[in-house]
Backbone as CSV, one residue per row, in Angstrom:
resi,resn,N_x,N_y,N_z,CA_x,CA_y,CA_z,C_x,C_y,C_z
1,MET,15.658,-22.241,-17.809,14.479,-21.710,-16.961,14.312,-22.345,-15.901
2,SER,13.531,-21.426,-15.214,13.382,-21.248,-13.704,11.665,-21.916,-13.167
3,ASP,11.699,-22.310,-12.470,10.765,-22.583,-11.322,9.984,-21.613,-10.912
4,HIS,10.330,-20.775,-10.780,9.503,-19.527,-10.400,8.832,-18.573,-11.090
5,LEU,9.215,-18.782,-12.340,8.493,-18.249,-13.386,7.058,-18.930,-14.195
6,ARG,6.280,-18.520,-14.067,5.216,-19.754,-14.796,4.285,-19.030,-16.260
7,VAL,4.611,-19.115,-16.926,3.510,-19.130,-17.899,1.718,-20.101,-18.279
8,THR,1.167,-19.635,-17.909,-0.444,-19.882,-18.220,-1.017,-19.618,-19.192
9,ARG,-2.433,-20.107,-19.377,-3.177,-19.320,-20.374,-4.607,-19.429,-20.335
10,ASP,-4.897,-17.701,-20.612,-6.471,-17.943,-20.450,-6.581,-17.048,-21.765
11,GLY,-7.174,-18.399,-22.876,-7.979,-18.293,-24.094,-6.280,-17.328,-24.847
12,ALA,-6.710,-16.254,-25.635,-5.773,-15.526,-26.068,-4.703,-14.939,-25.484
13,VAL,-5.066,-14.687,-24.470,-3.836,-14.088,-23.301,-3.226,-15.087,-22.319
14,ALA,-1.762,-14.531,-22.626,-1.296,-15.502,-21.886,-0.665,-14.876,-20.740
15,VAL,-0.044,-15.364,-19.163,-0.189,-14.777,-17.970,1.253,-15.413,-17.929
16,LEU,2.020,-14.401,-17.236,3.305,-14.764,-17.027,2.998,-14.244,-15.528
17,THR,3.600,-15.316,-14.581,3.467,-14.960,-13.323,4.946,-15.268,-12.680
18,VAL,5.447,-13.946,-11.683,6.656,-14.416,-11.093,5.924,-15.351,-9.803
19,ALA,6.650,-16.530,-9.608,6.284,-17.510,-8.275,6.974,-17.570,-7.684
20,ARG,7.460,-16.583,-6.363,8.292,-16.740,-5.432,7.661,-15.545,-3.936
21,PRO,6.249,-16.319,-3.650,6.070,-15.481,-2.759,6.473,-15.174,-1.474
22,GLU,7.020,-16.415,-1.044,7.994,-16.353,0.449,8.697,-15.248,0.057
23,LYS,9.021,-14.662,-0.855,10.203,-13.227,-0.640,9.705,-12.401,-1.378
24,ARG,8.485,-12.538,-1.679,7.503,-11.040,-2.442,8.007,-11.152,-3.800
25,ASN,8.128,-12.041,-4.268,8.554,-12.498,-6.067,9.630,-11.558,-6.251
26,SER,10.572,-12.016,-5.114,11.887,-11.145,-5.604,12.545,-12.059,-6.300
27,LEU,13.599,-11.412,-7.713,13.602,-12.191,-8.538,15.575,-12.551,-8.441
28,THR,15.652,-13.708,-8.346,17.281,-14.577,-8.044,17.598,-14.415,-9.456
29,ALA,18.990,-13.913,-9.434,19.983,-14.111,-10.763,19.329,-15.412,-11.633
30,GLY,19.419,-16.639,-11.619,18.853,-17.750,-12.184,17.692,-17.316,-13.118
31,MET,16.537,-16.801,-12.130,14.594,-15.651,-12.561,15.485,-14.573,-13.714
32,TRP,16.514,-13.893,-13.352,16.698,-12.508,-14.652,17.483,-13.464,-15.676
33,ALA,18.310,-14.640,-15.509,18.796,-15.490,-16.631,17.606,-16.092,-17.522
34,ALA,16.900,-16.740,-16.833,15.630,-17.226,-17.822,14.504,-16.916,-18.348
35,LEU,14.329,-15.371,-18.043,13.219,-14.541,-18.767,13.161,-14.655,-19.941
36,PRO,14.280,-14.460,-20.489,14.065,-14.245,-22.177,13.721,-15.627,-22.507
37,GLU,14.015,-16.902,-22.436,13.800,-18.218,-22.829,12.336,-17.784,-22.287
38,VAL,11.492,-17.914,-21.057,10.552,-17.774,-21.082,9.348,-16.898,-21.674
39,LEU,9.861,-16.147,-22.002,9.217,-15.802,-22.994,9.338,-15.553,-24.397
40,ALA,10.087,-16.337,-25.004,10.298,-16.900,-26.437,8.704,-18.045,-26.556
41,GLY,8.753,-18.421,-25.602,7.119,-19.515,-25.760,6.327,-18.575,-26.577
42,PRO,5.735,-17.204,-25.526,4.268,-16.425,-25.804,4.466,-16.205,-26.887
43,ALA,5.844,-15.423,-26.848,6.258,-14.358,-27.810,6.598,-14.989,-29.728
44,GLY,6.163,-15.932,-29.851,6.641,-16.863,-31.004,5.455,-17.842,-30.937
45,ASP,3.845,-17.885,-29.989,3.043,-19.056,-30.447,2.157,-18.098,-30.939
46,PRO,1.611,-17.327,-32.261,0.175,-16.543,-32.916,-1.013,-17.002,-32.338
47,THR,-1.289,-17.782,-31.337,-2.739,-17.676,-30.771,-2.584,-16.991,-29.440
48,VAL,-1.610,-16.780,-29.229,-1.229,-15.324,-28.009,-1.344,-14.128,-28.437
49,ARG,-2.336,-13.407,-27.846,-2.358,-12.188,-28.227,-2.151,-11.265,-27.508
50,VAL,-1.961,-11.446,-26.272,-1.545,-10.492,-25.328,-1.418,-10.708,-24.087
51,LEU,0.046,-10.148,-23.027,0.843,-10.877,-22.337,0.384,-10.085,-20.847
52,VAL,-0.474,-11.031,-19.571,-0.219,-10.069,-18.418,1.165,-10.463,-17.938
53,VAL,1.427,-9.452,-17.136,3.111,-10.101,-16.562,1.961,-9.543,-15.054
54,THR,2.851,-10.827,-13.725,2.004,-9.740,-12.294,2.700,-11.279,-11.453
55,GLY,2.708,-11.011,-10.155,3.181,-12.112,-9.224,2.157,-12.377,-8.329
56,GLU,2.616,-13.646,-7.799,1.697,-14.696,-7.018,1.384,-14.189,-6.271
57,GLY,0.809,-14.244,-5.176,-0.120,-13.866,-4.095,-0.159,-11.713,-3.832
58,PRO,-0.089,-11.389,-2.078,-0.100,-10.187,-2.401,0.806,-8.784,-3.118
59,SER,2.049,-9.652,-3.710,3.045,-8.770,-3.997,3.596,-8.865,-5.331
60,PHE,3.492,-7.663,-6.156,4.092,-8.402,-7.665,5.698,-8.377,-7.855
61,CYS,6.708,-7.623,-7.251,7.993,-8.129,-7.741,8.722,-6.930,-6.214
62,ALA,8.867,-7.681,-5.373,9.540,-6.726,-4.597,11.527,-6.520,-4.887
63,GLY,11.820,-6.522,-6.114,12.883,-6.226,-6.866,13.869,-7.849,-6.465
64,ALA,15.328,-7.356,-6.770,16.294,-8.427,-7.403,16.409,-8.809,-6.517
65,ASP,17.044,-10.247,-6.006,17.094,-10.635,-4.754,18.786,-10.306,-4.009
66,ILE,18.638,-9.817,-3.183,19.425,-8.659,-2.911,20.692,-9.636,-2.537
67,THR,20.814,-10.720,-2.019,21.743,-12.308,-1.830,22.530,-12.540,-3.001
68,ASP,22.291,-11.709,-4.187,22.832,-12.411,-5.323,24.234,-11.112,-5.367
69,LEU,23.235,-10.053,-5.868,24.381,-8.342,-5.816,26.027,-8.444,-5.257
70,LEU,26.587,-9.696,-4.860,27.611,-9.384,-4.400,28.354,-11.261,-5.108
71,ALA,27.379,-11.989,-5.143,27.732,-12.995,-5.719,28.990,-13.411,-6.866
72,GLY,28.850,-12.538,-7.737,29.734,-12.897,-8.619,31.599,-13.222,-8.334
73,PRO,32.065,-14.140,-9.509,34.000,-14.259,-9.291,34.309,-13.276,-9.004
74,ASP,34.222,-12.337,-9.972,34.729,-10.659,-9.666,34.692,-9.890,-8.818
75,PRO,35.738,-9.400,-7.948,35.804,-8.583,-6.633,35.489,-6.907,-7.201
76,ASP,35.962,-7.229,-8.501,36.030,-5.822,-9.113,34.739,-5.094,-9.881
77,ASP,34.222,-6.307,-10.153,32.623,-5.870,-10.457,32.073,-7.447,-10.399
78,PRO,31.158,-7.485,-8.893,30.508,-8.403,-8.722,29.195,-8.929,-9.416
79,MET,28.832,-8.032,-9.929,27.437,-7.531,-10.512,27.348,-7.884,-11.867
80,ALA,28.253,-8.325,-12.509,29.134,-8.352,-14.347,27.782,-9.471,-14.305
81,ALA,27.784,-10.443,-14.654,26.637,-11.432,-15.028,25.126,-10.867,-14.528
82,LEU,24.983,-10.451,-13.599,24.184,-10.466,-13.217,23.420,-8.747,-13.476
83,ARG,24.124,-8.314,-13.797,23.756,-6.997,-15.186,23.392,-7.169,-16.115
84,ARG,24.506,-8.297,-16.747,24.262,-8.598,-18.377,22.898,-9.392,-18.629
85,ASP,22.478,-10.116,-17.328,21.156,-10.859,-17.618,19.686,-9.998,-16.976
86,ASN,19.975,-9.228,-16.337,19.024,-8.499,-15.936,18.531,-7.760,-17.594
87,LEU,19.633,-6.562,-17.834,19.163,-6.209,-19.084,19.040,-7.087,-20.420
88,ALA,19.750,-8.100,-20.500,18.703,-9.030,-21.295,17.228,-9.341,-20.821
89,ALA,16.921,-9.370,-19.502,15.417,-10.040,-19.651,15.112,-8.745,-19.909
90,GLN,14.875,-7.797,-19.563,14.349,-6.123,-19.964,13.985,-6.413,-21.308
91,ALA,15.368,-5.953,-21.854,15.011,-6.336,-23.462,14.155,-6.894,-23.904
92,ALA,14.118,-8.229,-23.494,13.177,-9.538,-24.300,11.696,-9.096,-23.846
93,LEU,12.045,-7.920,-22.530,9.954,-7.965,-22.231,9.898,-6.508,-22.858
94,ARG,10.726,-5.874,-23.034,10.402,-4.593,-23.398,10.316,-5.011,-25.257
95,GLY,10.589,-6.102,-25.519,10.630,-6.051,-27.201,10.025,-7.202,-27.482
96,PHE,8.813,-7.714,-26.499,8.083,-8.987,-26.931,6.963,-7.939,-28.042
97,PRO,6.303,-9.209,-28.611,5.802,-8.018,-30.087,4.359,-7.817,-29.935
98,LYS,3.731,-8.331,-28.781,2.124,-8.250,-28.762,2.362,-7.281,-27.563
99,PRO,1.184,-6.864,-27.123,0.629,-5.809,-26.060,0.869,-6.474,-24.698
100,THR,1.606,-6.138,-24.061,1.855,-5.724,-22.868,1.487,-5.709,-21.416
101,VAL,0.852,-6.134,-20.145,0.279,-5.456,-19.149,0.718,-6.037,-18.035
102,ALA,1.484,-5.148,-17.165,1.900,-5.272,-15.692,0.641,-5.498,-15.068
103,MET,-0.115,-6.192,-14.290,-1.124,-6.283,-13.452,-0.057,-6.287,-11.847
104,VAL,-0.626,-5.065,-11.388,0.865,-4.690,-9.698,-0.289,-4.431,-8.738
105,ARG,0.444,-5.366,-7.933,-0.247,-5.983,-6.476,0.616,-5.813,-5.443
106,GLY,0.593,-4.658,-4.336,1.148,-4.602,-3.673,2.381,-4.255,-3.564
107,HIS,4.033,-4.906,-3.497,5.106,-4.506,-3.371,5.681,-4.143,-4.837
108,CYS,5.774,-3.279,-5.490,6.828,-3.053,-6.845,8.185,-2.423,-6.688
109,ILE,8.981,-2.933,-6.645,10.030,-1.866,-6.087,11.611,-2.944,-6.881
110,GLY,11.946,-1.626,-6.807,13.549,-2.116,-7.875,13.299,-2.735,-9.014
111,GLY,14.163,-4.035,-8.794,13.391,-4.982,-10.077,12.073,-5.088,-10.659
112,GLY,11.244,-4.905,-9.441,9.827,-4.829,-9.765,9.119,-3.737,-10.893
113,VAL,9.924,-2.737,-10.472,9.615,-1.596,-11.306,10.326,-1.837,-12.703
114,GLU,11.371,-2.161,-12.675,12.053,-2.687,-14.145,10.993,-3.879,-15.005
115,LEU,10.691,-4.596,-14.485,9.197,-5.418,-15.084,8.014,-4.577,-15.125
116,ALA,7.891,-3.660,-14.974,6.892,-3.100,-15.016,6.481,-1.797,-16.335
117,THR,8.184,-1.029,-15.928,8.353,-0.403,-16.897,8.503,-0.861,-18.307
118,CYS,8.945,-2.177,-18.275,9.434,-2.864,-19.468,8.108,-3.181,-19.620
119,CYS,6.750,-2.950,-19.551,5.703,-3.525,-19.947,5.544,-2.194,-20.684
120,ASP,3.972,-2.604,-21.725,3.647,-1.425,-22.377,2.348,-0.613,-21.802
121,LEU,1.760,-1.345,-20.452,0.706,-0.936,-19.375,0.747,-1.094,-17.906
122,ARG,0.550,-0.763,-17.390,0.295,-0.831,-16.070,-0.779,-0.555,-15.269
123,PHE,-1.555,-1.881,-14.858,-2.767,-1.601,-13.856,-2.439,-2.099,-12.064
124,THR,-2.968,-1.108,-11.494,-2.751,-1.411,-9.721,-3.873,-1.662,-9.477
125,ASP,-4.196,-1.435,-8.035,-5.152,-1.320,-7.242,-4.572,-0.294,-5.710
126,PRO,-5.205,-0.062,-4.932,-4.758,0.591,-3.565,-3.981,-0.063,-3.133
127,THR,-3.164,-1.171,-3.103,-2.809,-1.855,-2.982,-0.654,-1.809,-2.845
128,GLY,-0.953,-1.369,-4.461,0.304,-0.843,-5.086,1.242,0.250,-4.356
129,VAL,2.602,-0.879,-4.338,3.413,0.448,-3.794,4.932,0.398,-4.639
130,PHE,4.979,1.253,-4.728,6.468,1.654,-5.730,7.752,2.419,-5.134
131,GLY,9.128,1.966,-5.434,10.041,2.729,-5.194,11.482,1.749,-6.138
132,VAL,12.220,2.862,-6.425,13.044,2.513,-6.867,14.531,2.877,-6.156
133,THR,15.588,1.383,-5.493,15.685,1.703,-4.298,17.365,1.300,-4.167
134,PRO,18.402,1.648,-5.307,19.564,1.627,-5.832,20.594,2.104,-4.373
135,ALA,19.768,3.395,-4.444,20.530,4.418,-3.351,20.070,3.782,-1.980
136,LYS,19.551,2.786,-1.672,19.856,2.381,-0.366,21.105,1.419,-0.170
137,VAL,20.917,1.204,-1.439,22.102,-0.778,-1.651,23.781,-0.029,-2.309
138,GLY,23.866,1.014,-2.397,24.960,1.408,-3.333,24.927,1.069,-5.071
139,VAL,23.822,0.801,-5.204,24.169,0.407,-6.702,23.926,1.231,-7.737
140,VAL,24.494,1.298,-8.967,24.057,2.326,-9.806,22.982,2.413,-10.858
141,TYR,22.151,2.152,-11.076,20.917,2.267,-11.762,21.318,2.375,-13.048
142,ALA,21.207,0.916,-14.090,21.590,0.888,-15.584,20.535,2.094,-16.400
143,PRO,21.668,2.744,-17.338,20.785,4.123,-18.409,19.580,3.537,-18.408
144,GLU,19.290,1.951,-19.260,18.337,1.422,-19.576,16.696,1.435,-18.395
145,SER,17.243,1.268,-17.299,16.069,1.247,-16.302,15.718,2.746,-16.381
146,THR,16.761,3.528,-16.440,16.706,5.010,-15.905,16.141,5.478,-16.977
147,LYS,16.005,5.534,-18.234,15.631,6.193,-18.867,13.951,5.639,-19.305
148,ALA,14.158,4.014,-19.202,12.008,3.536,-19.127,12.015,4.468,-17.851
149,LEU,12.182,4.693,-16.856,11.742,5.610,-15.454,11.321,6.545,-15.960
150,LEU,12.372,7.255,-16.648,12.544,8.819,-17.036,11.452,8.825,-18.178
151,ASP,10.945,8.380,-19.008,10.055,8.628,-19.717,8.494,8.101,-19.822
152,LEU,8.365,7.719,-18.676,7.287,7.401,-17.692,7.207,8.678,-17.240
153,VAL,7.905,9.007,-15.879,7.150,10.517,-14.977,8.081,11.434,-14.736
154,GLY,9.273,11.553,-16.052,9.969,12.763,-15.780,11.181,12.814,-15.070
155,PRO,11.813,13.796,-15.371,12.963,14.001,-14.700,13.036,14.459,-12.863
156,ALA,12.081,15.323,-12.954,11.824,15.486,-11.660,11.674,14.423,-10.715
157,LEU,10.568,13.296,-10.540,10.115,12.107,-10.024,11.363,11.105,-10.350
158,THR,11.994,10.866,-11.473,12.892,9.807,-11.419,13.890,10.657,-10.219
159,ARG,14.454,11.475,-10.064,15.889,11.992,-9.390,14.994,11.711,-8.327
160,TYR,14.044,12.148,-7.927,13.048,12.094,-6.496,13.504,10.292,-5.973
161,LEU,12.985,9.511,-6.689,12.562,8.379,-6.731,14.114,7.621,-6.230
162,LEU,15.101,8.134,-7.477,16.639,7.252,-7.798,17.678,7.996,-5.975
163,PHE,17.262,9.252,-6.007,18.177,9.744,-4.822,17.888,9.406,-3.567
164,SER,16.373,8.917,-3.226,15.550,8.918,-1.876,15.510,7.044,-1.987
165,GLY,15.502,6.331,-2.726,14.703,5.855,-2.842,13.058,4.943,-1.617
166,GLU,12.890,6.545,-1.942,11.052,6.115,-0.789,10.464,5.400,-1.602
167,LEU,9.315,5.631,-1.092,8.060,5.208,-1.808,6.948,5.713,-2.212
168,ILE,6.360,5.173,-2.957,4.895,5.943,-3.269,4.000,4.928,-3.550
169,ASP,2.519,5.684,-3.647,1.476,4.381,-3.103,0.817,4.662,-4.638
170,ALA,0.031,4.147,-4.698,-0.969,4.089,-5.885,-1.538,5.135,-6.570
171,PRO,-2.137,6.105,-6.021,-2.680,7.480,-6.222,-1.495,8.373,-6.980
172,THR,-0.228,8.360,-6.210,0.689,9.262,-6.811,1.117,8.805,-7.801
173,ALA,1.330,7.021,-7.577,1.652,6.818,-9.213,1.022,6.766,-10.348
174,LEU,-0.345,6.996,-10.365,-1.220,7.131,-11.080,-1.218,8.338,-11.500
175,ARG,-1.189,9.959,-10.625,-0.860,10.798,-11.460,0.888,11.175,-12.082
176,ALA,1.463,10.449,-11.170,2.585,10.765,-12.191,2.998,10.102,-13.206
177,GLY,2.410,8.742,-13.849,2.279,8.160,-14.913,2.536,7.396,-14.696
178,LEU,3.914,6.580,-13.606,4.229,5.567,-13.324,2.788,4.405,-13.661
179,VAL,2.005,4.767,-13.502,0.633,3.370,-13.453,-0.552,4.336,-14.334
180,ASP,-0.878,3.152,-15.384,-2.042,3.943,-16.231,-3.611,3.966,-15.733
181,ARG,-3.914,2.719,-14.898,-4.778,2.526,-14.147,-4.817,2.070,-12.533
182,LEU,-5.697,2.739,-12.274,-5.823,2.324,-10.644,-7.318,2.007,-10.856
183,VAL,-7.476,0.698,-10.207,-8.706,-0.117,-9.837,-9.252,-0.022,-8.693
184,ALA,-10.317,-0.349,-8.755,-10.716,-0.283,-7.117,-10.374,-1.892,-6.335
185,ALA,-10.379,-1.592,-4.968,-9.881,-2.913,-4.180,-10.564,-4.290,-4.638
186,GLY,-10.199,-5.374,-4.974,-10.948,-6.354,-5.652,-11.546,-6.028,-6.670
187,GLU,-10.905,-5.755,-7.622,-11.375,-5.517,-8.889,-10.344,-5.645,-10.102
188,LEU,-8.865,-5.646,-9.657,-7.915,-5.628,-10.251,-7.599,-7.189,-11.407
189,GLU,-7.772,-8.053,-10.692,-7.789,-9.038,-11.784,-9.104,-9.222,-13.173
190,ARG,-9.982,-8.648,-12.538,-11.382,-8.596,-13.833,-11.054,-7.592,-14.701
191,GLU,-10.555,-6.242,-13.760,-10.386,-5.108,-15.254,-9.606,-5.504,-15.998
192,VAL,-8.422,-5.931,-15.548,-6.982,-6.454,-16.341,-7.157,-7.355,-16.907
193,PHE,-8.137,-8.749,-17.494,-8.548,-9.331,-18.262,-9.637,-9.396,-19.173
194,ALA,-10.675,-7.945,-18.413,-11.661,-7.564,-19.443,-10.459,-6.666,-20.422
195,PHE,-9.701,-6.099,-19.826,-9.129,-4.915,-21.063,-8.028,-5.743,-22.171
196,ALA,-7.648,-6.653,-21.865,-6.960,-8.023,-22.385,-8.109,-8.762,-23.477
197,GLU,-8.749,-9.029,-22.831,-9.663,-8.709,-24.084,-10.190,-8.032,-25.495
198,VAL,-10.173,-6.668,-24.812,-10.453,-5.990,-25.764,-9.052,-5.653,-26.444
199,LEU,-7.959,-5.592,-25.851,-6.785,-5.571,-27.012,-6.580,-7.050,-28.033
200,ALA,-7.423,-8.153,-27.420,-7.011,-9.067,-28.178,-7.905,-9.054,-29.121
201,SER,-9.362,-8.272,-29.245,-9.985,-8.334,-30.112,-9.437,-7.435,-31.411
202,ARG,-8.779,-6.658,-31.091,-7.924,-5.594,-32.258,-6.909,-6.175,-33.081
203,SER,-6.604,-5.049,-34.068,-5.910,-5.705,-35.192,-4.794,-5.719,-34.403
204,ALA,-3.981,-6.787,-34.470,-2.758,-7.336,-33.923,-1.278,-6.998,-34.739
205,LEU,-2.247,-6.693,-36.281,-1.173,-5.911,-37.135,-0.418,-4.388,-36.687
206,SER,-1.659,-3.616,-36.363,-1.385,-2.468,-36.145,-1.115,-2.429,-34.444
207,GLN,-1.289,-2.948,-33.550,-0.248,-3.221,-32.122,0.840,-3.217,-32.843
208,ARG,1.081,-4.176,-33.454,2.834,-4.683,-33.898,3.268,-3.517,-34.215
209,ALA,2.645,-2.229,-35.091,3.454,-1.372,-35.927,3.151,-0.168,-35.118
210,THR,1.654,-0.431,-33.540,2.154,0.598,-32.351,3.209,0.828,-31.900
211,LYS,4.260,-0.960,-31.375,4.993,-1.720,-31.150,6.345,-0.560,-31.719
212,GLU,6.370,-0.979,-32.412,7.301,-0.390,-33.916,7.799,1.346,-33.779
213,VAL,6.739,1.835,-34.197,6.814,3.330,-34.183,7.164,3.987,-32.639
214,VAL,6.474,3.777,-31.706,7.090,4.218,-30.374,8.212,3.746,-30.200
215,ALA,8.646,2.580,-30.422,9.824,2.323,-29.709,11.202,3.382,-30.797
216,ALA,10.884,3.119,-31.862,11.543,3.990,-32.905,11.943,5.283,-32.749
217,LEU,10.771,6.558,-32.044,10.342,7.371,-31.324,11.683,7.776,-30.258
218,GLY,11.425,6.462,-29.737,11.922,6.699,-28.154,13.230,6.381,-28.904
219,ALA,13.664,5.888,-29.312,15.506,6.069,-29.508,15.881,6.823,-30.225
220,GLY,14.591,8.050,-31.262,15.185,9.123,-31.479,15.015,9.200,-32.818
221,ARG,14.799,8.597,-33.429,14.405,7.497,-34.872,12.696,8.440,-35.235
222,ASP,12.731,8.864,-36.304,11.252,9.605,-36.994,9.893,8.411,-37.179
223,GLY,10.437,7.257,-36.968,9.389,5.848,-37.179,8.988,5.757,-38.480
224,ARG,9.230,6.551,-39.294,8.644,6.703,-40.942,8.707,4.937,-41.462
225,ALA,10.165,5.002,-41.296,10.222,3.426,-42.086,9.259,2.306,-41.762
226,GLU,8.993,2.400,-40.363,8.546,1.200,-39.712,6.964,1.099,-39.901
227,ALA,6.297,2.594,-40.145,5.205,3.070,-40.004,4.579,2.734,-41.627
228,GLU,5.333,2.739,-42.322,5.308,2.740,-43.977,5.254,1.038,-43.659
229,ARG,6.377,0.701,-43.493,6.264,-1.265,-43.397,5.353,-1.769,-42.811
230,TRP,4.331,-1.103,-42.136,3.875,-1.831,-41.750,2.161,-1.639,-41.924
231,TYR,2.023,-0.242,-42.388,1.109,0.208,-43.202,0.509,-0.605,-44.318
232,ARG,2.186,-0.866,-45.712,1.612,-1.745,-46.335,1.423,-3.231,-46.061
233,GLU,1.620,-3.572,-45.083,1.320,-4.946,-44.210,-0.180,-5.163,-44.541
234,THR,-0.622,-3.958,-43.514,-2.210,-4.128,-43.559,-3.024,-4.346,-44.627
235,ILE,-2.288,-3.962,-45.879,-3.162,-4.096,-46.889,-2.890,-5.446,-47.304
236,ALA,-1.581,-5.916,-47.468,-1.400,-7.459,-47.883,-1.994,-8.536,-47.571
237,ALA,-1.898,-7.766,-45.674,-2.743,-9.089,-45.146,-4.439,-9.100,-45.050
238,GLY,-4.973,-8.407,-45.480,-6.243,-8.058,-45.480,-6.850,-7.338,-44.292
239,GLU,-5.742,-6.800,-43.473,-6.022,-5.879,-41.967,-7.007,-5.218,-42.056
240,LEU,-6.449,-3.847,-43.267,-7.427,-2.264,-43.662,-8.924,-3.102,-44.224
241,ALA,-8.193,-3.870,-45.271,-9.943,-4.292,-45.503,-10.725,-4.613,-44.935
242,GLU,-10.934,-5.818,-43.646,-11.692,-6.260,-43.121,-11.794,-4.767,-42.099
243,GLY,-10.896,-4.344,-41.601,-11.436,-3.128,-40.366,-12.490,-2.691,-40.955
244,THR,-12.132,-2.232,-42.714,-13.292,-1.334,-42.613,-14.814,-1.957,-43.531
245,ALA,-14.710,-3.040,-43.924,-15.530,-3.496,-43.991,-16.494,-4.297,-42.689
246,ALA,-16.260,-4.457,-41.293,-17.158,-4.742,-40.358,-17.826,-3.215,-39.980
247,PHE,-16.987,-2.380,-39.732,-17.172,-1.487,-39.660,-18.593,-0.517,-39.992
248,THR,-18.233,-1.056,-42.030,-19.112,-0.400,-42.268,-20.930,-1.201,-42.150
249,GLU,-20.085,-2.789,-41.719,-21.480,-3.861,-41.346,-21.680,-3.797,-39.617
250,ARG,-20.755,-3.023,-39.717,-21.715,-3.112,-38.129,-21.430,-4.430,-37.275
251,ARG,-20.549,-4.924,-37.571,-20.096,-6.452,-37.025,-18.864,-6.156,-36.410
252,PRO,-18.078,-7.643,-35.281,-17.155,-7.442,-34.977,-15.957,-7.682,-36.097
253,PRO,-14.958,-7.147,-36.186,-14.079,-7.774,-36.870,-13.171,-8.941,-37.309
254,ARG,-12.749,-9.434,-38.229,-12.386,-10.494,-37.994,-10.849,-10.959,-38.943
255,PHE,-9.734,-10.073,-38.305,-8.749,-9.363,-38.607,-7.899,-11.077,-39.340
256,PRO,-7.273,-11.146,-39.906,-6.864,-12.065,-40.882,-5.339,-12.396,-39.550
257,TRP,-4.559,-11.364,-39.545,-3.312,-11.856,-39.336,-3.047,-11.944,-37.802
258,ALA,-2.389,-12.934,-37.491,-1.801,-13.226,-36.607,-0.725,-13.322,-35.826
259,GLY,-0.120,-12.646,-36.654,1.623,-12.322,-36.081,2.320,-13.204,-36.243
């Protein structure tokens, strides 16, 4: 486990903080390797309903620590272990079974964009600056990372970012679909946690179903098997009955399924 990855709690909301502010929260090889285990705790905790991912201080994450790029023992593939651990970390965050929200301040570059695009939603404020910079250091961006970016912003901006390594500001990121909400200066944390509380009040089972169906559709499947399985679960778990009863009685629902 890495000392630079910190998980805290705010009620039903878990917060994963990348805590290396002296390096703009750049991720070392050890941090990438530790991330799946760090995420396993809140993923398996039924009292956690939402995960917020953020960085300590004025930056979200400035990417992978460049000193690790050539640190591997094989001169023909010095990034082999780093690439393996990076992809495993992304898969763990992408597969987190509950809603995930990236809370982005300041620099969100390279590996920071990888973290943010693995989250379900992304909020930023006017300080947000985004870029994908493999062309600046001669790195070939992984297909998994490229697809995550492509799915959000389309082929034209994906090429622009990957070809140039240029940075874009928060309003441009919002227009492009790289972020979902741009909030006023000084309001980011309040807005994110207010929205996280909204997510925590909704049906966890419906959210799990949505994550799996969206993932299936993104992988080229029709999602029918996932939707059918979770639909049956809403009935068996009493989620559908509670949701409709609460709506009829004009009260907040008390969904029984914790995940």
